C-alpha positions in Angstrom: -16.6 -22.7 25.1 -18.1 -19.6 23.5 -21.9 -19.1 23.4 -23.8 -19.7 20.2 -23.7 -17.3 17.4 -26.0 -14.2 17.8 -28.0 -15.3 14.7 -28.7 -18.8 16.4 -32.3 -19.8 16.0 -32.5 -23.3 17.3 -30.5 -25.4 14.7 -26.8 -26.3 15.4 -24.5 -26.2 12.6 -22.1 -29.1 12.1 -18.4 -28.1 13.3 -17.1 -28.3 9.7 -19.7 -25.9 8.6 -18.6 -23.4 11.2 -14.9 -23.9 10.3 -15.7 -23.5 6.6 -17.8 -20.4 6.9 -15.8 -18.6 9.4 -12.5 -19.3 7.8 -9.7 -17.1 9.2 -12.0 -14.2 10.0 -11.0 -14.4 13.8 -7.5 -13.4 12.9 -8.6 -10.5 10.7 -11.3 -9.5 13.2 -8.9 -9.1 16.1 -7.3 -6.3 14.0 -10.6 -4.8 13.2 -12.0 -4.9 16.8 -10.9 -1.5 18.0 -12.2 0.0 14.8 -15.5 -1.8 15.0 -15.8 -0.6 18.6 -15.2 3.0 17.5 -17.9 2.7 14.8 -20.3 1.1 17.2 -19.9 3.9 19.7 -20.7 6.5 16.9 -23.6 4.3 15.8 -24.9 4.4 19.4 -24.7 8.2 19.4 -26.8 8.1 16.3 -29.4 6.0 18.0 -29.8 8.7 20.6 -30.7 11.1 17.7 -32.9 8.5 16.3 -34.7 8.0 19.7 -33.7 4.4 20.2 -31.3 5.2 23.2 -31.2 7.8 25.8 -28.3 10.1 26.7 -28.0 8.2 30.0 -27.9 4.8 28.2 -25.3 6.3 25.9 -23.2 7.3 28.8 -23.2 3.8 30.2 -22.3 2.3 26.8 -19.4 4.8 26.6 -17.9 3.5 29.9 -18.4 -0.1 28.8 -16.6 0.6 25.4 -13.7 2.3 27.4 -13.6 -1.0 29.7 -13.5 -3.0 26.4 -10.7 -0.9 25.0 -8.5 -1.7 28.1 -9.3 -5.3 28.0 -8.3 -5.6 24.4 -5.0 -3.7 25.0 -4.3 -6.3 27.8 -4.9 -9.1 25.6 -7.9 -10.3 27.6 -10.3 -10.3 24.5 -9.9 -13.2 22.1 -12.1 -14.1 19.0 -12.7 -17.7 18.4 -14.1 -19.7 15.5 -17.3 -20.2 17.6 -17.7 -16.4 18.1 -17.2 -15.9 14.3 -16.4 -12.2 14.3 -15.5 -9.1 16.4 -19.1 -7.9 16.2 -20.3 -10.9 18.3 -17.6 -10.4 20.8 -18.4 -6.6 21.2 -22.1 -7.1 21.5 -21.7 -9.9 24.3 -19.2 -7.8 26.1 -21.5 -4.8 26.1 -24.5 -7.0 27.3 -22.5 -8.4 30.1 -21.5 -4.8 31.2 -24.8 -3.0 30.8 -27.5 -5.7 30.3 -30.3 -4.8 28.0 -28.7 -1.5 26.8 -26.1 -3.7 25.0 -28.8 -5.6 23.4 -30.0 -2.4 21.7 -26.6 -1.7 20.0 -27.4 -3.6 16.9 -30.6 -1.7 16.2 -30.4 -0.3 12.7 -27.3 -2.3 11.6 -26.5 -5.6 9.8 -23.1 -7.1 10.0 -22.8 -6.3 6.3 -22.6 -2.5 7.0 -21.0 -3.0 10.3 -18.0 -4.9 8.9 -17.4 -2.5 6.1 -17.4 0.5 8.6 -14.7 -1.1 10.6 -12.8 -2.3 7.6 -12.7 1.2 6.0 -11.6 2.7 9.2 -8.8 0.2 9.5 -7.9 0.8 5.9 -8.0 4.6 6.4 -5.6 4.3 9.3 -3.1 1.8 7.7 -3.1 3.6 4.4 -2.1 6.8 6.1 0.8 4.7 7.5 1.6 3.4 4.1 1.7 6.9 2.7 4.0 8.1 5.4 6.4 5.2 4.6 6.2 6.0 0.9 7.0 9.6 1.7 10.0 8.4 3.6 11.2 6.3 0.8 10.7 9.2 -1.8 12.7 11.5 0.3 15.5 8.8 0.9 15.8 8.3 -2.9 15.8 12.1 -3.4 18.5 12.6 -0.9 20.6 10.0 -2.6 20.1 11.8 -5.8 21.2 15.1 -4.4 24.3 13.4 -2.9 25.5 11.6 -6.1 24.9 14.1 -8.8 28.3 13.5 -10.5 28.6 9.7 -9.8 28.7 8.0 -13.3 26.4 5.1 -14.0 26.1 3.3 -17.3 22.6 3.2 -18.7 21.3 0.0 -20.4 18.9 -1.0 -23.0 18.3 -4.9 -23.9 20.8 -5.4 -20.9 23.6 -3.9 -23.2 25.4 -0.8 -22.2 23.7 1.9 -24.1 24.3 5.6 -23.0 25.8 7.4 -20.0 23.7 8.0 -16.8 24.2 8.9 -13.3 23.5 7.4 -9.9 21.6 10.6 -9.2 19.3 10.1 -12.3 18.9 6.5 -11.2 17.6 7.3 -7.7 15.5 10.4 -9.0 13.9 8.3 -11.5 12.5 6.0 -9.0 11.5 8.8 -6.6 9.5 10.5 -9.3 7.7 7.1 -10.2 6.8 6.7 -6.4 5.2 10.2 -6.2 3.0 9.0 -8.9 2.2 5.9 -7.0 1.6 7.8 -3.7 -1.0 9.8 -5.7 -2.8 6.6 -6.4 -2.7 5.6 -2.9 -4.2 8.8 -1.7 -6.9 8.5 -4.3 -7.7 5.0 -3.0 -7.8 6.4 0.5 -10.2 9.0 -0.6 -12.6 6.4 -2.2 -12.9 4.1 0.8 -13.5 7.1 3.1 -17.1 6.7 2.8 -19.7 5.6 5.5 -21.7 2.5 4.7 -23.6 2.7 8.0 -27.5 3.0 7.8 -27.5 0.7 4.7 -28.1 -2.3 6.8 -28.1 -5.5 4.8 -28.1 -3.5 1.7 -31.8 -2.2 1.6 -31.8 0.4 4.3 -33.6 0.4 7.8 -37.3 0.7 8.0 -39.2 2.8 10.6 -36.0 4.2 12.2 -34.7 7.5 11.0 -30.9 7.0 11.3 -28.8 10.2 11.2 -26.3 8.8 8.7 -24.5 12.0 8.0 -24.1 12.7 11.7 -22.5 9.2 12.5 -20.2 9.6 9.3 -19.2 12.9 10.7 -18.4 11.4 14.1 -16.2 8.7 12.3 -14.3 11.2 10.0 -16.0 9.8 6.8 -16.0 12.5 4.0 -19.2 11.2 2.7 -22.2 8.8 3.0 -23.0 6.2 0.4 -26.5 7.5 0.0 -28.3 4.8 -2.0 -28.1 1.9 0.3 -27.7 -0.6 -2.5 -24.5 1.0 -3.6 -22.7 -0.3 -0.4 -22.8 -4.0 -1.3 -22.4 -3.1 -5.0 -19.1 -1.4 -4.1 -17.8 -4.1 -1.9 -14.7 -5.7 -3.4 -14.4 -2.8 -5.9 -13.2 -0.4 -3.4 -10.8 -2.9 -1.9 -9.6 -3.8 -5.4 -8.8 -0.1 -5.9 -6.8 0.0 -2.7 -4.8 -3.0 -3.8 -4.3 -1.8 -7.3 -2.7 1.4 -5.9 -0.5 -0.7 -3.7 0.4 -2.9 -6.5 1.5 0.0 -8.6 4.1 1.0 -5.8 5.1 -2.6 -5.5 5.7 -2.6 -9.2 8.1 0.3 -9.0 9.8 -1.3 -6.0 10.1 -4.5 -8.1 12.3 -2.9 -10.7 14.3 -1.0 -8.0 15.0 -4.2 -6.2 15.9 -5.9 -9.5 18.4 -3.1 -10.1 19.9 -3.5 -6.6 20.1 -7.4 -7.1 21.9 -6.9 -10.3 24.2 -4.0 -9.3 25.2 -5.8 -6.2 26.5 -8.8 -8.1 30.2 -9.4 -8.5 29.7 -9.2 -12.4 28.5 -5.5 -12.0 29.8 -4.5 -8.6 28.3 -1.0 -9.0 26.9 -0.9 -5.5 27.5 -2.7 -2.0 24.9 -3.5 0.5 25.6 -3.2 4.3 26.2 -6.5 6.1 22.7 -6.3 7.9 21.0 -6.3 4.5 22.4 -9.5 3.4 22.3 -13.2 4.5 24.7 -16.2 4.2 24.7 -19.5 2.6 24.3 -22.9 4.7 27.0 -24.5 2.4 29.2 -21.6 0.9 31.1 -19.7 3.5 31.8 -16.8 1.3 28.3 -15.8 0.3 26.6 -12.5 1.0 23.1 -13.0 -0.5 20.8 -10.0 -1.2 17.7 -11.7 0.2 15.9 -8.7 1.2 16.2 -7.1 -2.4 15.1 -10.5 -3.8 12.1 -10.7 -1.5 11.2 -7.0 -2.2 11.4 -7.9 -5.9 9.0 -10.8 -5.4 6.5 -9.0 -3.4 4.7 -7.5 -6.3 3.6 -10.9 -7.4 2.2 -11.7 -3.9 0.1 -8.4 -4.0 -1.0 -9.4 -7.6 -2.4 -12.6 -6.3 -4.6 -10.6 -3.6 -5.6 -8.2 -6.4 -6.7 -11.3 -8.5 -8.8 -12.3 -5.6 -10.6 -9.0 -5.4 -11.0 -8.9 -9.2 -12.6 -12.2 -9.3 -14.8 -12.7 -6.2 -17.3 -9.9 -7.1 -17.5 -10.8 -10.8 -20.8 -12.2 -12.0 -22.5 -11.9 -8.6 -26.0 -10.4 -8.8 -26.7 -7.2 -6.6 -27.1 -7.5 -2.9 -25.0 -9.4 -0.4 -23.4 -12.8 -0.9 -21.2 -14.7 1.4 -18.5 -14.9 -1.3 -17.8 -11.2 -0.4 -16.5 -12.2 3.0 -13.3 -13.3 1.3 -12.5 -9.8 0.2 -11.7 -8.7 3.7 -8.8 -10.9 4.3 -7.4 -10.1 0.7 -7.3 -6.5 1.2 -6.1 -6.6 4.7 -3.3 -9.0 3.9 -2.2 -6.9 0.9 -2.0 -3.7 3.2 0.1 -5.6 5.7 2.4 -7.0 3.1 2.9 -3.5 1.7 3.9 -2.0 5.0 6.6 -4.7 5.3 7.8 -4.2 1.8 8.2 -0.3 2.3 10.1 -0.9 5.5 12.5 -3.3 3.8 13.0 -1.0 0.7 13.7 2.1 3.0 16.4 -0.1 4.6 17.7 -1.2 1.3 18.1 2.3 -0.1 19.4 3.7 3.1 22.1 0.8 3.3 23.5 0.8 -0.2 26.7 2.6 -1.3 28.0 3.3 -4.9 31.4 1.9 -5.8 32.7 4.8 -7.8 36.0 3.3 -8.7 34.2 0.5 -10.3 31.7 2.7 -12.0 34.6 4.8 -13.5 36.1 1.6 -14.9 32.8 1.0 -16.8 32.9 4.5 -18.5 33.2 2.8 -22.0 33.6 5.3 -24.8 31.0 3.0 -26.6 28.3 4.8 -24.4 29.1 8.2 -25.9 28.5 7.2 -29.5 25.1 8.9 -29.6 26.6 12.1 -28.3 29.3 11.9 -31.0 26.4 11.7 -33.6 24.5 14.5 -32.1 27.4 16.8 -31.9 27.7 16.5 -35.7 24.0 17.4 -35.9 24.7 20.6 -33.9 27.3 21.5 -36.5 24.8 21.2 -39.3 25.0 17.5 -40.5 21.7 15.7 -40.9 21.0 13.1 -38.3 21.1 10.0 -40.5 24.4 11.1 -42.1 25.8 11.9 -38.6 24.6 8.5 -37.3 26.6 6.7 -40.0 29.6 8.9 -39.5 29.7 8.3 -35.9 29.5 4.6 -36.3 32.6 4.7 -38.4 34.5 7.5 -36.5 35.0 5.7 -33.2 37.7 8.2 -32.0 34.8 10.6 -31.6 33.5 8.6 -28.9 36.5 9.0 -26.7 36.4 12.8 -27.3 32.6 12.9 -26.2 33.5 10.6 -23.2 35.8 13.5 -21.8 32.9 16.0 -22.0 31.3 16.6 -18.6 27.8 15.3 -18.7 26.7 18.6 -17.2 27.8 20.4 -20.3 26.5 17.6 -22.7 22.9 17.6 -21.4 21.2 20.9 -21.0 17.6 19.8 -20.5 16.4 19.1 -16.9 16.1 15.5 -15.7 19.0 14.3 -17.9 22.4 13.0 -16.9 24.3 15.7 -15.2 21.2 18.0 -14.9 19.3 16.2 -12.2 17.3 18.3 -9.6 14.8 16.9 -7.0 13.0 20.2 -6.5 10.0 19.1 -8.6 9.9 15.8 -6.9 9.8 17.5 -3.4 7.4 20.0 -4.5 4.9 17.4 -5.9 5.4 15.3 -2.6 4.8 18.4 -0.5 1.6 19.1 -2.4 0.4 15.4 -1.9 1.1 15.3 1.7 -0.2 18.6 3.1 
């Protein structure tokens, strides 16, 4: 049985109170523990500057933290509901290892600024991984575009065949949108890269001059939230910005996955998915279901749910800390983990699809070239509205236009037959350097 909470002052809480207030924090805090340990060690170095710890005491703490890290890697560290969080577990471990020195580690901190420091370090680490996954997906789509420049694909409006397109344009369009989404993820990463340490419970630390900038530098934070009340005021807001950026990426993938589901159907037959990307039916032997694409399509709505949590919880709260804000931690962490799975799945989908060129040539319907027939007359000097009516009546001109190579019909960049991924790759390089 774990010891009592570190805040215990003589009154036991009922078991249901502990379960209700702790919730699923032990699960999330197991992920945060290494980051909390790193922030705690940096804070300890700051306590040396502040005159609370000596260099000798810091050296002992450094060894204790190293031992904690090894124990964590071996799976010897667990967080129970009775422990509440990783902060308690770390403090107890240090106290067992170095005695009263471990009891000094919480000087100048509250669990309020402590959890935010660990969370922001965790987010920074994982968002860098998300950005890397997004970069891989963008490049996969760009490569797909470069490899399929002349592959015909009908374009749709209102789910009706509308104008000619290409597989290259389809892939490049999604790649360009994902570059925009990556920019948002980078901005959100920059926003959360601010140190909350030294704000305590939200109103600063009396009598002890903590070197906030020094500690922030040790942890790689770009800045310090100087006015201590801003830390709790930003709680939930920064997390909401992170999930909003992830949601934008998921929205792009939502439509990409919807296309894949549609194009893979027998009615369309534009693409085929490799066998490892499909599943079977428990009753229909012939089925090859695009479950991965369908779940990828649905994931945007899961992220939207977490974003709604982050949008709602801080609303109408007065300034300062409130226990409601505890629930923002799980929401943002869950969203990040969901996003990482989504990107892995989508990368597999894009890498495992092939275009069925024979089928695509079969749907090169002359109707798709009616607009080109009208605009050809405009080039010859006919006003557009007159050319529009003429083209509607002169259907033989559609067949003529269907024979014109798309690269000749479309002269502007980014149109069918004139797709280049150079600008996508250039923007991506600028974002990732």
